[in-house]
N, C-alpha and C positions, 0 to 999 in steps of 0.2 A: 272599420278599415278605410283609410283615405284612398281616393281614386288613384293617386300616383303609386300606391303599393299593390295595385291590382294588375296582374298581367293577363291580358285577354287571350285565352287559348282558343285556337281555331277548332271548331267542332267538326265532326265528320261531315255534316251537311252545313255548308256555309251559305248564308243568304245576305246579299248586299243590296241596300236601297240606293238607287242612283238618282241624282237630281241634276237636271240640265236647264240653265236659264241664261245662256250667254247672249242671246239676242231676242228673237221674236217668237220663239216656241218654248212653252213650258213642258218639259219632258220628265216624266217620273217612271221608273221601272224597278223591278226587283229581279236580281239574278240569283238563281239557285244552283249550287255546284253540282247537284245531281240531275236537275230537270231543265237547266238553262233559264231562259227568260220566262218567268211565271206571271208577270204582270207588266203591262206596257200601257201607260196613259200619256196622251199627248194633246196639248191644246195649242193651236196655231193662231197667231194674231194677224194673219195675212189680211183678213177682211178689214180690220180696223185701220191698219197702216196703208191699205190700198187707197183710202180716201185722200191720203197725202202724197201718194206716189213713192213712198219709201218709209223706212223705219223711223219713227219718232222716239228717241231714247226714253224720254220721261214717261210717255204713254206705255212703252214696253215695260218699264219697271213697275208701274202701278198695276198693270194687268197681271204680271207675275205674282204680285202681292195678293191679288184677289183669287188667283187660280191654284197656287201651289199647295196649300193645305188640303183643299178638297180633292186634288188629284192624288196626294199622298194617301189620304183616307181610301180613295177609290182603288189605289194600287194594292193596299193591304187586303181589302175585301176581295179583289180579283185573285190575289195569290192565296187567299183563304188562310191567312196567318195574322198574328198580332205582332206588335212591335217587339215583344219579348223574344220572339224567334229570330230577330235580325242579328247579324254578326257585326255589321259596321254600316256606316253611311258614307257614300261617296258623292261629291258634288263638284261641279265645274268651277275651278278656281281662276281660269283665264285661258286664253284671251277672250275678249268680248266687250260689250258695253258695260261700263263700270257699275251703273245703277242696277242693271239686270243681274250682273254677277253677284252683287252684294245681297240681293234678295235670296238667291240660292244658297250662298255661303252662310248668311245669317240663319236661315231656317235649318240648313244642314247641321251647322255647329250647335245651334240651340237644341235641336232634337237629340243630337249625339250626347250632349251634356245631360239633358233630362232623362234620357233612356240609358245612360251609363254605357255608351258605345264608343269605340274608336271612330274617328272621322278621317277621311282621305280626300285631299284636294287633288283633282284630276285636271291635266292639261287637255283642253278641248280637242286639239288636233290629234292627240294620242287616242282619244276616244274614237275619232273617225278612222284612224289608222288601224285600230284593232277591231272595228265593226265586222269585217268579214269573218272573224273568228267565231261569230255567233251562228254561222251557217254550218250545215252538215259537212260540207267539203271545205276544208280550211288549208291555208298555206302553211308551210313549215318555215321556221327561221333557218337561215337568213332569207330575206326577200327585198325586192325593190317596191317602193310605194309611191304612187302618184296621188297626191291630195289636191282635189280641185273643187273649189267652192266659191261663194261670192266674195269671200275675203282673203282667200289663200290659194296659191298654186305652188306646190312644192314637189320636188323629187327627193325621196328620202331613202338612204341605204339603211335598212333595218337589220341589225345584227342579232338582236335579242330584245326581250322586253326591257325598255328603258335605255337601250343602246341605239340611238338614232343619229345619223349623220346627214344633214341637209347637203345635197350635192347640186341642187338646182332650185331656183325660185324666181318669182316674178319681180321685176325691178319697178313695176308700176301697177297697172290694173291687174287683178286676178282674172282668170278666165270667166268665172261666173259673174264677176262685176262687169266685164265687157259685154257679156250676154244681156244682162239687165239694162245697162245703159243704152245699148243699141236698140233693144226692144222699146225703151222709153222714147227714143228718138222717132221710132216708127209709130208711136201712139198706142202701144199695147199697154194693157193694165199691169199693175204690180202684183206679184213679182213677174217680170217679163221674160226671164230666161226660158222657162218651160214653154211659154206661149210662142216665143220666137222659134224654138225647136219644132213645135207643132206646125207653125206656119211654113217652116222650111220644107216640110213633107210635101207641100203643094208646089214648091218651087221647081223651075226648069233651068237647065243649063243655058245661061245667056252668053256664054263665051267670055265673060269678064273674070279674069283671075285676080282674086284678092291676094295681097301679100301674105307670106308665111314668115312672120317676124322673127328675126335673129336665127333663122335656120341656115343662112348663108355664111355663118361664121362658126368657129368652134365653140364648145361650151354647152351647158345645160340650163342656163337661165332663160326666162321668158319675158316677153313684153307684149301687152295687148292693147295699150292705149292708142297706138298708131293705127291698129286694125279697126278700132272703134271709130276713129276719125275718118278713115277711108270709107267705112260703111256709111257714116253720116253724110259724106259728100255724095255718095251714090244715091242715098235716099232723097237728098235735096234736089238732085237732078232728074229723078224719075217722075213718071206721070201721076204718081200718087195712088194708082190702082192697087187692089189687093194682090193681083198677080205679080205686079212689079215688085211689091214689097216681099212677096213670097220668094221671088227669084233672088233678091238681095239677101234675104234670110238664109236661103240655101247656100249661097256663095260664102257668106260670112261664117256659117257653121262649119262648112267644109274646111275653111282656112284655119279655124280654131282647132278642129279635130286633127287635121294634118300636122299642125304645129306641135300639138301635144304628142302625137304618134312619133314624129321625127325625133323629138327630144327623148321619148321613152326608149326608142330603138338605140340611141346613143348610150343611154344610161344602162340598158341591158348589156350592151357590149362592154361598157366600162366596168361594171360590177360583176359580170358573168353570172348573175342570178337567173334562175329559171322560172321564178315565180314573180308575178307582178300583181300587186294589190292596188286597186283603184277605188278611192273612197271620197266622200264629200258630195255636196248637192249635185254637181255637174256629172258625177259618176253614173247618174241615172239616165244620162243622155244616150239614146239608142244608137245613134250614129257613132259616138265615141266607143261604146262597148263593142260594136261590130269591128271597128277599125283596129282596136287594141287586141281583140281576140285573134284576128287575122295576123297581126304582127307577132304575137307570142307563138302562134302555131308555126309560123315560118322560122322562128328562132328556136324551136324545139322546146318551148316552155308553155306556161299556162297563166291565165289571168284570173283573178279572184275579185268578186264584188260583194258588198253587202246587199241584202234584199232592198227593194226600193224604199220601204218605210224606214230603213236604217241609213239611207244615204243623206237625208237632211238631218238637222239637229234632233236628237232624241235622248231619252233617259237610258235606254238599253245599253248604248255604247259606254255611257258613264258608269253604269252599274257593273258592266263586264270589266272595264279597265280597273275599277275599284277592286273587284274580285282578284284580278291578276296581281295587283300590288299587295293586297291583303294576304294572298296565299304565299307570297314570297317570304314573308317574315312574321314573327310574333309581334303583336302590337301592344305597346304600353299605353294604358289610358293616360291622357295628358293631364297636367295639373290645371290647365286652362284651355279654353277653346277660342283662340283669337279669330276675329273676322278679318281676313286678309285676302284680297283678290289681286289679279295681275291683268289689267285691261290690255296691255301690250306685253306679250310673253313669248319670245322666240322659242320654238321647240328645242333648239340646240342648247338653251339655257335652263331647261326644266329638269335635267337629270344629271 
């Protein structure tokens, strides 16, 4: 029987292998419809890229090539299954670094072909958006989502799985990017965002108010490049002491958090949603979590986050997103497994 004649029936227990290689983390996970995440393997390239002060795309791609198969083997061992028990393979199809994406797509499609499995290309941002669904306490559709990471800052009106409307986005630097660039100006190691947040804990109120960009006008879009420049000027003018940098870090973080909270408050009012999902690397920021929890409490709603290990890039969110799409419909095994990725792929164009 030819592959195109086989209709893959969903078993009672579905197991999805998820592959994430969009940037500088190789993430592999297995989602079980009955038990949840049963394997979670992650290799971070932070130490390697730290020597260069940022991600080097060619090095990232090569490291994915070295790590991906051993991590898949490790995930199968952790889950105590063989590849024959898998139902499908999900991989990040975009957006991201083209070389890194091609590694995950090539391996995912090749294994799907070799193991006679359906394959599912996943939008990286949808993975982040759905990550809170892996927790015991989950939001119900519809909800508002704030996606904040190094590459993206988006407000999304989520009606249902695959029904996403972007209602606000950054017109320049993303929030996480602004954190990292400001940290680099301060002389902090890569990745600097979490280090800046840690330094901000030692900061004192110096009475200098940083701007809250684009909050003095209507709308839900963001802009953080000017805030980064404002911080750079303050850093250049300070005495260079650790305390001075900590004070600036605190003021900078408060400005970013306040800006995000102001826009979220507007979006909650506009959509009338009572649930706010916050995901992406910056969602691990403690100050942001506290601010948004207070905001949603005042609005009579609730905020939902993924656990810290699922805030940054990981295979678990891709495996779960793959399961959601696999569960929606019967999957026909394809006649071919094309290697196609989307380095630039707006969420609004993915569905």
